[in-house]
DRENDOVO-420524 format. One line per 8 residues: number of its first residue (from 0); for each residue x negated, y negated, z negated of N, C-alpha, C. Coordinates in nm, 3 decimals, padded with zeros to 5 digits, m for minus. Atoms other than C-alpha are relative to their C-alpha. Layout:
<atoms>
NUM) X,Y,Z,X,Y,Z,X,Y,Z; ...
</atoms>
This chain:
<atoms>
0) 00.082,00.061,00.105,00.039,m02.018,m01.682,m00.111,m00.085,00.060; 00.115,00.074,m00.051,m00.267,m02.121,m01.478,00.024,m00.059,00.139; m00.028,00.051,m00.135,m00.091,m02.228,m01.156,m00.041,m00.146,00.015; 00.030,00.143,m00.009,m00.111,m02.603,m01.218,m00.147,m00.028,m00.033; 00.138,00.022,00.044,m00.451,m02.576,m01.387,m00.098,00.016,00.117; 00.088,m00.024,m00.115,m00.612,m02.438,m01.068,00.063,m00.050,00.131; m00.069,00.054,m00.118,m00.366,m02.609,m00.829,00.040,00.109,00.099; m00.055,m00.105,m00.084,m00.213,m02.287,m00.698,00.148,m00.028,00.023
8) m00.144,00.007,m00.024,00.130,m02.280,m00.536,00.068,00.130,m00.042; m00.050,m00.130,00.046,00.169,m01.913,m00.636,m00.118,00.082,m00.051; 00.107,m00.083,00.054,m00.026,m01.640,m00.809,m00.074,00.070,00.114; 00.075,m00.056,m00.112,m00.307,m01.526,m00.577,m00.034,00.147,m00.010; 00.049,m00.136,00.017,m00.382,m01.184,m00.724,00.102,00.093,m00.065; m00.101,m00.091,00.050,m00.055,m01.007,m00.792,m00.020,00.139,00.062; 00.016,m00.138,m00.047,m00.025,m00.631,m00.740,00.108,00.042,00.099; m00.105,m00.033,m00.095,00.286,m00.642,m00.522,m00.055,m00.006,00.143
16) 00.051,m00.005,m00.138,00.223,m00.553,m00.152,00.060,m00.110,00.089; m00.050,00.115,m00.075,00.296,m00.901,m00.015,m00.077,m00.010,00.132; 00.068,m00.003,m00.130,00.221,m00.891,00.359,m00.059,m00.136,00.039; 00.062,00.130,m00.027,00.142,m01.264,00.360,m00.147,00.000,m00.038; 00.138,m00.006,00.048,m00.181,m01.165,00.186,m00.082,00.107,00.073; 00.075,m00.101,m00.075,m00.283,m00.900,00.439,m00.128,m00.063,00.053; 00.131,00.052,m00.038,m00.654,m00.952,00.494,m00.059,00.087,00.110; 00.049,m00.073,m00.117,m00.806,m00.854,00.828,m00.144,00.046,m00.017
24) 00.128,m00.066,00.018,m01.102,m00.672,00.682,m00.013,00.106,00.108; 00.022,m00.088,m00.115,m01.260,m00.455,00.953,00.077,00.131,m00.009; m00.065,m00.130,00.016,m01.130,m00.125,00.815,00.151,m00.010,00.011; m00.146,00.012,00.000,m00.774,m00.245,00.759,00.054,m00.047,00.134; m00.045,00.045,m00.132,m00.749,m00.426,01.092,m00.012,00.112,00.101; 00.015,m00.114,m00.090,m00.881,m00.121,01.274,00.113,00.101,m00.022; m00.110,m00.094,00.031,m00.624,00.098,01.095,00.130,m00.052,00.060; m00.122,00.060,m00.054,m00.348,m00.142,01.194,00.002,00.012,00.153
32) 00.008,m00.012,m00.146,m00.469,m00.139,01.556,00.026,00.144,00.046; m00.022,m00.141,m00.033,m00.476,00.243,01.561,00.149,00.033,m00.008; m00.142,m00.027,00.017,m00.120,00.257,01.429,00.082,m00.062,00.113; m00.075,00.072,m00.104,00.007,00.000,01.678,m00.014,00.068,00.136; 00.025,m00.062,m00.130,m00.155,00.166,01.979,00.063,00.140,00.007; m00.053,m00.136,00.001,m00.056,00.519,01.877,00.152,00.000,00.013; m00.146,00.006,m00.008,00.309,00.423,01.826,00.046,m00.051,00.136; m00.034,00.053,m00.132,00.312,00.229,02.151,m00.002,00.112,00.105
40) 00.013,m00.108,m00.097,00.206,00.545,02.335,00.081,00.123,m00.038; m00.095,m00.105,00.033,00.465,00.759,02.160,m00.059,00.125,m00.062; 00.059,m00.116,00.066,00.242,00.986,01.951,00.092,00.050,m00.110; m00.092,m00.060,00.096,00.428,01.227,01.726,m00.042,m00.018,m00.144; 00.049,00.006,00.137,00.210,01.232,01.411,m00.124,m00.088,m00.009; 00.115,00.086,00.026,m00.029,00.968,01.276,m00.026,00.005,m00.150; 00.033,m00.011,00.142,m00.215,00.981,00.944,m00.098,m00.108,m00.040; 00.092,00.098,00.059,m00.377,00.708,00.732,m00.024,00.040,m00.145
48) 00.033,m00.034,00.137,m00.559,00.801,00.414,m00.089,m00.108,m00.061; 00.085,00.095,00.072,m00.741,00.601,00.151,00.010,00.025,m00.149; m00.001,m00.016,00.145,m00.835,00.604,m00.214,00.110,m00.086,m00.063; m00.099,00.078,00.074,m00.594,00.472,m00.475,m00.044,m00.146,m00.003; 00.027,00.142,00.009,m00.572,00.094,m00.450,m00.067,m00.063,00.120; 00.069,00.056,m00.117,m00.726,00.051,m00.104,00.092,m00.077,00.094; m00.091,00.082,m00.080,m00.413,m00.106,00.045,00.087,00.076,00.098; m00.083,m00.079,m00.093,m00.217,00.177,00.210,00.143,m00.051,00.006
56) m00.140,00.048,00.002,00.123,00.047,00.097,00.012,m00.135,00.068; m00.002,00.130,m00.067,00.040,m00.306,00.210,m00.009,00.017,00.151; 00.012,m00.027,m00.143,m00.066,m00.171,00.549,00.131,00.055,00.055; m00.129,m00.056,m00.041,00.257,00.027,00.568,00.105,m00.110,00.015; m00.097,00.112,m00.006,00.465,m00.284,00.490,m00.032,m00.093,00.117; 00.040,00.084,m00.112,00.264,m00.484,00.743,00.048,00.060,00.132; m00.046,m00.068,m00.122,00.342,m00.226,01.010,00.151,m00.012,00.014; m00.146,00.011,m00.002,00.711,m00.228,00.916,00.044,m00.137,00.049
64) m00.038,00.138,m00.034,00.722,m00.606,00.955,m00.033,m00.039,00.144; 00.043,00.039,m00.135,00.561,m00.605,01.299,00.059,00.087,00.111; m00.062,m00.083,m00.103,00.749,m00.327,01.477,00.113,m00.077,00.067; m00.096,00.081,m00.075,00.973,m00.471,01.748,00.143,00.050,m00.017; m00.143,m00.028,00.015,01.352,m00.467,01.775,00.042,00.130,00.067; m00.031,m00.127,m00.065,01.338,m00.155,01.992,m00.046,00.120,m00.081; 00.045,m00.107,00.088,01.208,00.046,01.698,00.093,00.010,m00.120; m00.081,m00.027,00.119,01.434,00.202,01.436,m00.093,00.065,m00.104
72) 00.094,m00.050,00.100,01.240,00.259,01.113,00.070,00.073,m00.114; m00.043,m00.074,00.118,01.287,00.509,00.834,m00.117,m00.007,m00.099; 00.108,00.017,00.097,01.083,00.424,00.524,00.030,00.079,m00.126; m00.016,m00.081,00.121,01.042,00.677,00.243,m00.122,m00.027,m00.089; 00.115,00.043,00.081,00.821,00.527,m00.034,m00.054,00.105,m00.094; 00.046,m00.101,00.096,00.804,00.829,m00.264,00.057,00.136,00.041; m00.058,m00.121,m00.061,00.847,01.157,m00.076,m00.017,00.128,m00.081; 00.003,m00.124,00.079,00.846,01.404,m00.367,00.135,00.068,00.014
80) m00.133,m00.049,m00.035,01.141,01.566,m00.196,m00.003,00.145,00.043; m00.019,m00.135,m00.052,01.264,01.917,m00.133,00.035,m00.011,00.149; m00.041,00.007,m00.140,01.337,02.009,00.229,00.140,m00.059,00.018; m00.135,00.057,m00.008,01.705,01.934,00.171,m00.002,m00.148,m00.033; 00.010,00.140,00.039,01.617,01.610,m00.005,m00.059,m00.085,00.112; 00.060,00.072,m00.112,01.400,01.509,00.292,00.103,m00.021,00.111; m00.105,00.013,m00.101,01.684,01.579,00.536,00.102,m00.105,m00.041; m00.098,00.098,00.050,01.922,01.377,00.318,m00.055,m00.141,00.012
88) 00.062,00.133,m00.006,01.679,01.085,00.297,m00.004,m00.053,00.143; 00.004,00.042,m00.141,01.633,01.076,00.675,00.140,m00.031,00.051; m00.138,00.022,m00.044,02.007,01.108,00.735,00.057,m00.129,m00.057; m00.048,00.124,00.062,02.080,00.826,00.490,m00.059,m00.122,00.070; 00.064,00.113,m00.068,01.828,00.597,00.658,00.057,m00.021,00.140; m00.058,00.010,m00.134,01.984,00.675,00.996,00.149,m00.033,m00.005; m00.141,00.032,00.017,02.331,00.613,00.854,00.094,00.108,00.047; m00.084,m00.109,m00.049,02.467,00.958,00.939,00.033,00.102,m00.108
96) m00.026,m00.093,00.109,02.506,01.118,00.597,00.148,00.037,m00.004; m00.137,m00.050,00.006,02.818,01.333,00.570,00.021,00.060,m00.138; m00.018,m00.044,00.137,02.933,01.368,00.209,00.075,00.133,m00.011; m00.078,m00.124,00.006,03.160,01.660,00.295,m00.087,00.124,00.021; 00.083,m00.116,m00.028,02.880,01.884,00.411,m00.145,m00.046,00.013; 00.139,00.042,m00.003,02.517,01.821,00.323,m00.095,00.119,00.012; 00.087,m00.114,m00.024,02.383,02.163,00.414,m00.107,m00.036,00.102; 00.112,00.036,m00.087,02.048,02.158,00.594,00.034,00.013,00.148
104) m00.033,m00.020,m00.141,02.183,02.297,00.921,00.089,m00.114,00.051; m00.091,00.107,m00.040,02.461,02.037,00.932,m00.074,m00.134,00.006; 00.076,00.125,00.002,02.228,01.754,00.836,m00.093,m00.009,00.121; 00.091,00.000,m00.114,01.978,01.855,01.104,00.075,m00.028,00.130; m00.084,00.025,m00.118,02.257,01.856,01.363,00.035,m00.148,00.011; m00.034,00.142,00.000,02.365,01.504,01.261,m00.121,m00.087,00.033; 00.122,00.074,m00.026,02.007,01.380,01.264,m00.037,00.008,00.148; 00.035,m00.020,m00.141,01.941,01.527,01.608,00.091,m00.081,00.092
112) m00.096,00.076,m00.082,02.258,01.372,01.753,m00.029,m00.149,m00.006; 00.029,00.142,00.016,02.166,01.032,01.611,m00.129,m00.038,00.072; 00.127,00.028,m00.068,01.810,01.051,01.743,00.019,m00.004,00.152; m00.029,m00.001,m00.144,01.939,01.137,02.091,00.073,m00.128,00.040; m00.075,00.123,m00.026,02.181,00.845,02.073,m00.093,m00.121,00.005; 00.096,00.111,00.004,01.899,00.606,01.981,m00.092,00.004,00.121; 00.089,m00.016,m00.115,01.675,00.746,02.254,00.066,m00.046,00.129; m00.073,00.042,m00.119,01.942,00.683,02.516,00.006,m00.152,00.013
120) 00.003,00.147,m00.001,01.924,00.315,02.419,m00.142,m00.053,00.023; 00.141,00.034,m00.024,01.551,00.320,02.504,m00.068,m00.055,m00.125; 00.064,00.038,00.126,01.458,00.282,02.140,m00.069,00.122,m00.058; 00.070,m00.111,00.065,01.221,00.489,01.930,00.024,m00.006,m00.150; m00.019,m00.009,00.144,01.251,00.607,01.571,m00.135,00.035,m00.064; 00.126,m00.021,00.070,00.949,00.582,01.340,00.028,00.027,m00.147; m00.013,m00.038,00.140,00.942,00.760,01.005,m00.133,m00.026,m00.071; 00.121,00.031,00.076,00.691,00.618,00.755,00.012,00.056,m00.141
128) 00.000,m00.059,00.133,00.607,00.815,00.442,m00.121,m00.049,m00.078; 00.107,00.043,00.089,00.404,00.651,00.167,m00.022,00.110,m00.104; 00.034,m00.102,00.101,00.226,00.869,m00.092,00.029,00.141,00.054; m00.034,m00.126,m00.066,00.253,01.159,00.152,m00.065,00.121,m00.065; 00.064,m00.114,00.067,00.018,01.373,m00.058,00.092,00.064,m00.103; m00.095,m00.051,00.099,00.314,01.418,m00.297,00.107,00.090,00.062; m00.104,m00.079,m00.065,00.531,01.592,m00.039,m00.030,00.149,m00.016; 00.023,m00.144,00.018,00.572,01.964,m00.128,m00.030,00.068,00.133
136) 00.043,m00.070,m00.121,00.432,02.216,00.118,00.117,00.038,00.090; m00.113,m00.038,m00.084,00.772,02.342,00.233,00.066,m00.122,00.063; m00.055,00.123,m00.058,00.882,01.982,00.288,m00.088,m00.052,00.113; 00.090,00.035,m00.110,00.572,01.914,00.499,00.033,00.082,00.124; m00.039,m00.085,m00.112,00.675,02.209,00.714,00.133,m00.046,00.060; m00.128,00.055,m00.047,01.029,02.065,00.734,m00.023,m00.124,00.086; 00.035,00.121,m00.075,00.876,01.739,00.852,m00.053,00.036,00.139; 00.052,m00.044,m00.129,00.688,01.922,01.126,00.113,00.046,00.092
144) m00.112,m00.049,m00.080,01.007,02.089,01.241,00.088,m00.114,00.050; m00.078,00.115,m00.044,01.182,01.753,01.255,m00.060,m00.061,00.126; 00.064,00.059,m00.118,00.925,01.638,01.511,00.013,00.091,00.121; m00.029,m00.086,m00.115,01.023,01.933,01.730,00.117,m00.054,00.082; m00.113,00.058,m00.071,01.330,01.730,01.820,m00.053,m00.093,00.108; 00.056,00.077,m00.110,01.249,01.593,02.163,00.080,00.020,00.128; m00.056,m00.016,m00.133,01.366,01.537,02.516,m00.109,00.061,00.088; 00.101,m00.055,m00.089,01.180,01.665,02.823,m00.119,m00.094,00.016
152) 00.107,00.097,m00.026,00.975,01.346,02.835,m00.052,m00.073,m00.123; 00.045,00.078,00.115,00.947,01.204,02.484,00.044,00.061,m00.132; m00.035,m00.039,00.135,00.951,01.270,02.112,00.116,m00.086,m00.049; m00.111,00.077,00.056,01.268,01.168,01.932,m00.036,m00.062,m00.134; 00.039,00.050,00.131,01.087,01.107,01.605,m00.153,m00.009,m00.008; 00.143,00.023,00.019,00.742,00.958,01.536,m00.025,m00.016,m00.150; 00.024,m00.003,00.145,00.588,01.007,01.192,m00.137,m00.060,m00.032; 00.125,00.055,00.051,00.323,00.804,01.009,m00.012,00.038,m00.147
160) 00.025,m00.043,00.137,00.179,00.956,00.693,m00.105,m00.090,m00.065; 00.096,00.077,00.079,00.012,00.732,00.434,m00.026,00.079,m00.128; 00.025,m00.081,00.118,m00.164,00.924,00.160,m00.141,m00.013,m00.054; 00.132,m00.005,00.061,m00.456,00.966,m00.075,m00.081,00.112,00.064; 00.084,m00.104,m00.062,m00.753,01.189,00.025,00.049,00.142,m00.029; m00.056,m00.132,00.029,m00.571,01.481,m00.140,00.087,00.052,00.114; m00.082,m00.041,m00.114,m00.347,01.482,00.168,m00.084,00.081,00.099; 00.087,m00.073,m00.093,m00.642,01.592,00.384,m00.029,00.141,m00.052
168) 00.027,m00.132,00.059,m00.717,01.876,00.143,00.120,00.093,00.020; m00.121,m00.082,m00.016,m00.358,01.996,00.164,00.018,00.041,00.145; m00.016,m00.031,m00.142,m00.355,01.979,00.542,m00.101,00.103,00.049; 00.099,m00.102,m00.035,m00.660,02.207,00.547,00.046,00.141,m00.039; m00.054,m00.131,00.035,m00.446,02.487,00.403,00.039,00.074,00.128; m00.030,m00.080,m00.118,m00.403,02.769,00.650,00.149,m00.004,00.035; m00.144,00.001,m00.021,m00.026,02.755,00.603,00.049,m00.129,00.066; m00.040,00.129,m00.059,m00.020,02.394,00.727,m00.080,m00.032,00.127
176) 00.083,00.026,m00.116,m00.248,02.437,01.028,00.079,m00.050,00.120; m00.082,00.048,m00.112,00.041,02.382,01.272,00.027,m00.150,m00.012; m00.022,00.142,00.021,00.114,02.045,01.116,m00.127,m00.079,00.028; 00.127,00.069,m00.020,m00.253,01.947,01.116,m00.029,m00.018,00.149; 00.024,00.009,m00.144,m00.272,02.022,01.491,00.087,m00.104,00.067; m00.091,00.099,m00.057,00.017,01.782,01.550,m00.051,m00.144,m00.019; 00.048,00.135,00.031,m00.173,01.485,01.406,m00.101,m00.042,00.105; 00.083,00.041,m00.113,m00.317,01.306,01.706,m00.091,m00.118,m00.032
184) 00.083,00.113,00.042,m00.453,00.992,01.534,m00.012,00.000,m00.152; 00.025,00.008,00.143,m00.612,00.965,01.190,m00.092,m00.117,m00.029; 00.091,00.108,00.041,m00.778,00.681,01.003,m00.015,00.002,m00.151; 00.026,00.004,00.144,m00.940,00.654,00.661,m00.039,m00.143,m00.040; 00.028,00.136,00.046,m00.930,00.316,00.486,m00.123,m00.002,m00.091; 00.119,00.016,00.083,m01.261,00.207,00.337,00.019,m00.114,m00.100; m00.001,00.110,00.097,m01.321,m00.015,00.036,m00.067,m00.122,00.061; 00.064,00.124,m00.046,m01.434,m00.375,00.081,m00.150,00.007,m00.025
192) 00.142,00.017,00.028,m01.805,m00.431,00.124,m00.021,m00.138,m00.064; 00.026,00.126,00.071,m01.976,m00.731,m00.039,00.053,m00.121,00.077; m00.048,00.112,m00.082,m01.902,m00.966,00.249,00.152,00.001,00.011; m00.146,m00.012,m00.009,m01.549,m00.832,00.282,00.068,m00.044,m00.129; m00.058,00.040,00.128,m01.484,m00.883,m00.089,00.003,m00.152,m00.014; 00.004,00.146,00.008,m01.593,m01.246,m00.071,00.108,m00.062,00.089; m00.104,00.050,m00.089,m01.366,m01.304,00.229,00.139,00.029,m00.051; m00.130,m00.041,00.057,m01.080,m01.117,00.060,00.044,m00.097,m00.109
200) m00.033,00.091,00.111,m01.093,m01.336,m00.252,00.030,m00.139,00.055; m00.021,00.132,m00.059,m01.125,m01.654,m00.045,00.133,m00.008,00.073; m00.126,m00.006,m00.075,m00.832,m01.549,00.176,00.120,m00.010,m00.094; m00.113,00.001,00.092,m00.600,m01.483,m00.119,00.013,m00.136,m00.069; m00.004,00.133,00.062,m00.693,m01.813,m00.284,00.060,m00.102,00.097; m00.052,00.094,m00.101,m00.621,m02.000,00.040,00.150,00.018,00.020; m00.142,m00.025,m00.017,m00.282,m01.831,00.087,00.079,m00.051,m00.120; m00.066,00.046,00.124,m00.199,m01.921,m00.275,m00.004,m00.152,m00.016
208) m00.003,00.145,00.002,m00.257,m02.288,m00.196,m00.125,m00.068,m00.052; 00.121,00.063,00.054,m00.608,m02.343,m00.332,m00.084,m00.059,00.113; 00.081,00.064,m00.104,m00.816,m02.590,m00.132,m00.114,m00.082,m00.060; 00.109,00.073,00.065,m01.085,m02.707,m00.375,m00.135,00.061,00.029; 00.134,m00.054,m00.010,m01.452,m02.625,m00.422,00.004,00.150,m00.031; 00.000,m00.144,00.028,m01.553,m02.256,m00.442,00.034,00.029,m00.146; m00.051,m00.025,00.136,m01.369,m02.118,m00.744,m00.076,00.113,m00.068; 00.076,m00.112,00.055,m01.566,m01.793,m00.791,m00.147,m00.018,00.040
216) 00.140,00.018,m00.035,m01.942,m01.841,m00.813,m00.064,00.134,00.038; 00.067,m00.121,m00.049,m02.199,m01.589,m00.687,m00.005,00.109,m00.107; 00.004,m00.096,00.109,m02.226,m01.425,m01.027,00.133,00.071,m00.015; m00.133,m00.059,00.010,m01.850,m01.369,m01.035,00.025,00.099,00.113; m00.019,m00.088,m00.115,m01.847,m01.219,m00.686,m00.083,00.128,m00.015; 00.088,m00.116,00.019,m02.140,m00.990,m00.768,00.059,00.094,m00.105; m00.057,m00.082,00.107,m01.979,m00.871,m01.092,00.129,00.069,00.045; m00.127,m00.057,m00.048,m01.641,m00.818,m00.923,m00.025,00.118,00.091
224) 00.032,m00.110,m00.092,m01.794,m00.604,m00.651,m00.053,00.121,m00.077; 00.060,m00.109,00.077,m01.996,m00.399,m00.899,00.104,00.076,m00.081; m00.097,m00.063,00.089,m01.705,m00.334,m01.133,00.120,00.061,00.073; m00.118,m00.048,m00.074,m01.432,m00.282,m00.872,m00.034,00.103,00.106; 00.037,m00.088,m00.110,m01.631,m00.089,m00.614,00.064,m00.041,00.132; m00.064,00.048,m00.123,m01.452,m00.300,m00.352,00.142,00.050,00.019; m00.140,m00.044,m00.008,m01.111,m00.147,m00.429,00.091,m00.123,m00.017; m00.081,00.122,00.007,m00.861,m00.428,m00.353,00.086,m00.012,m00.126
232) m00.086,00.009,00.118,m00.625,m00.341,m00.639,m00.081,m00.038,m00.124; 00.085,00.032,00.115,m00.909,m00.352,m00.893,m00.053,m00.143,00.010; 00.042,00.138,m00.021,m01.032,m00.677,m00.740,00.110,m00.095,m00.049; m00.113,00.083,00.042,m00.685,m00.826,m00.793,00.012,m00.006,m00.152; m00.014,m00.005,00.145,m00.671,m00.712,m01.155,m00.110,m00.081,m00.068; 00.112,00.071,00.061,m01.017,m00.844,m01.241,00.010,m00.151,00.023; m00.006,00.144,m00.031,m00.967,m01.178,m01.064,00.114,m00.068,m00.076; m00.113,00.057,00.073,m00.627,m01.237,m01.222,m00.036,m00.020,m00.147
240) 00.036,00.011,00.142,m00.756,m01.168,m01.572,m00.113,m00.101,m00.022; 00.109,00.097,00.011,m01.070,m01.373,m01.510,00.054,m00.144,00.007; m00.063,00.133,m00.009,m00.856,m01.672,m01.406,00.071,m00.034,m00.130; m00.070,00.022,00.126,m00.650,m01.631,m01.719,m00.099,m00.029,m00.112; 00.103,00.023,00.100,m00.965,m01.612,m01.931,m00.061,m00.139,00.015; 00.057,00.133,m00.023,m01.111,m01.923,m01.768,00.097,m00.110,m00.043; m00.103,00.096,00.041,m00.785,m02.110,m01.820,00.005,m00.012,m00.152; m00.004,00.001,00.145,m00.783,m02.011,m02.186,m00.118,m00.071,m00.063
248) 00.120,00.064,00.052,m01.137,m02.141,m02.232,m00.022,m00.141,00.057; 00.013,00.135,m00.057,m01.083,m02.458,m02.030,m00.108,m00.010,00.106; 00.103,00.000,m00.104,m01.328,m02.356,m01.755,00.063,m00.015,00.139; m00.052,00.026,m00.134,m01.285,m02.464,m01.394,m00.065,00.088,00.107; 00.068,m00.089,m00.094,m01.523,m02.216,m01.227,m00.007,00.140,m00.061; 00.004,m00.139,00.048,m01.502,m01.836,m01.255,m00.142,00.052,00.016; 00.136,m00.051,00.001,m01.835,m01.682,m01.349,00.000,00.151,m00.025; 00.012,m00.142,00.031,m01.965,m01.331,m01.398,00.043,00.030,m00.142
256) m00.041,m00.019,00.140,m01.898,m01.378,m01.769,00.151,00.021,m00.009; m00.145,m00.015,00.001,m01.524,m01.421,m01.703,00.042,00.137,00.055; m00.032,m00.130,m00.059,m01.519,m01.109,m01.483,m00.029,00.111,m00.100; 00.036,m00.104,00.097,m01.696,m00.904,m01.749,00.097,00.001,m00.119; m00.102,00.007,00.106,m01.450,m01.026,m02.013,00.127,00.070,00.047; m00.119,m00.063,m00.056,m01.165,m00.920,m01.784,m00.016,00.152,00.005; 00.025,m00.144,m00.012,m01.327,m00.578,m01.735,00.016,00.071,m00.134; m00.010,m00.062,00.132,m01.330,m00.515,m02.109,00.144,00.035,m00.036
264) m00.141,m00.028,00.027,m00.949,m00.509,m02.101,00.059,00.097,00.103; m00.049,m00.088,m00.107,m00.925,m00.273,m01.803,m00.052,00.140,m00.025; 00.039,m00.131,00.051,m00.929,00.087,m01.920,m00.086,00.081,00.095; 00.070,m00.087,m00.092,m01.051,00.252,m01.601,m00.131,m00.061,00.047; 00.131,00.057,m00.026,m01.346,00.013,m01.576,m00.089,00.012,m00.124; 00.071,m00.007,00.127,m01.443,00.011,m01.941,00.104,00.022,m00.107; m00.097,m00.027,00.106,m01.275,00.139,m02.257,00.052,m00.130,m00.059; m00.061,00.119,00.056,m01.030,m00.120,m02.382,m00.032,m00.013,m00.148
272) 00.029,00.029,00.140,m01.085,m00.284,m02.718,00.097,m00.107,m00.046; m00.103,00.093,00.046,m00.804,m00.454,m02.909,m00.059,m00.130,m00.052; 00.062,00.124,00.051,m01.057,m00.710,m03.039,m00.091,m00.063,00.104; 00.092,00.053,m00.101,m01.223,m00.785,m02.706,00.030,m00.146,00.032; m00.016,00.144,m00.027,m01.274,m01.145,m02.586,00.122,m00.034,00.083; m00.115,00.030,m00.085,m01.002,m01.123,m02.322,00.128,m00.007,m00.081; m00.120,m00.002,00.081,m00.732,m01.029,m02.572,00.001,m00.117,m00.098; 00.006,00.117,00.089,m00.853,m01.302,m02.807,00.041,m00.126,00.076
280) m00.040,00.114,m00.083,m00.809,m01.548,m02.521,00.152,m00.004,00.016; m00.144,m00.009,m00.018,m00.455,m01.424,m02.457,00.073,m00.045,m00.125; m00.066,00.035,00.126,m00.361,m01.450,m02.821,m00.014,m00.148,m00.030; 00.022,00.142,00.024,m00.512,m01.796,m02.835,00.088,m00.089,00.084; m00.086,00.081,m00.086,m00.290,m01.915,m02.552,00.141,m00.014,m00.057; m00.135,00.008,00.057,00.022,m01.850,m02.758,00.091,00.104,00.059; m00.086,m00.108,m00.047,00.267,m01.563,m02.735,00.116,m00.050,00.084; m00.113,00.051,m00.079,00.544,m01.783,m02.596,m00.040,m00.022,00.145
288) 00.047,00.022,m00.136,00.335,m01.877,m02.294,m00.021,00.133,00.071; 00.023,m00.131,m00.059,00.236,m01.516,m02.236,00.131,00.065,00.040; m00.131,m00.057,m00.030,00.598,m01.407,m02.253,00.058,m00.063,00.126; m00.051,00.069,m00.119,00.685,m01.670,m01.992,m00.070,00.048,00.126; 00.075,m00.046,m00.116,00.412,m01.539,m01.763,00.037,00.142,00.036; m00.037,m00.138,m00.028,00.509,m01.175,m01.799,m00.105,00.099,m00.044; 00.096,m00.098,00.050,00.325,m00.920,m02.010,m00.005,00.125,00.085; m00.005,m00.123,m00.077,00.430,m00.648,m01.769,m00.118,00.015,00.091
296) 00.113,m00.006,m00.090,00.139,m00.738,m01.541,m00.117,00.076,m00.064; 00.117,m00.053,00.066,m00.107,m00.622,m01.802,00.017,00.145,m00.044; m00.021,m00.141,00.034,00.047,m00.280,m01.854,m00.039,00.083,00.121; 00.053,m00.072,m00.117,m00.168,m00.079,m01.611,00.002,00.150,m00.026
</atoms>
């Protein structure tokens, strides 16, 4: 809808974890460096935590895209799996699933044989689990046992856990103390600070093809930081809706007023109101145009 109006080549504030938009904010770049160094040195367990919307999935995808050809990756995006389900998922990713016998003992044997085969080729296997706080306790223990697979000189499986702060609380359970002791590197993603937020917005606009005068004025940046708390996902939602509001009103600069209008339609920032200015803007643009843009974006 507003691509041509603001001279964008693509939407700058979508919610999909597009690695082209990875912003080297201090916290995120440090986390990426920790992951890269730890995997290079063959550490068994690595953990990255962060609040909802801080960019864990994007960081995970960025890591996946940068691992070299000597790394075999296993990516499990939603690990709400039983121990058997976890074994099956790993076996499927390694291409060794045996439909005739999917018992845990048999699956573990197949996984171990495949890991040894990969190791003999001087390659390493990295298992990345997103939303790791959702993994049941018995499955977390299964994961620990999987990392017991090793040669005399190296681990056969390296694991990176990405999760919300609830993951740390779970790892503090006495029953999971053995797993916690295995985690050699940990990092907690922080929200954007004021300077980081300004750079983040500018970076996304540049990647989206914008090369004009500053599009978000100081009032807009201040309001965005206050309302989002520096959470990248909330920043994206507010900025996208503010651009849509400005387009609907024929404005060329995003102000604090546009951000506040956008916030009125975002439930977890402020109670939504079916008669709020943002929705009136949307309705004024015409339902056919909105349908072409995709209402699904606004279902949060």
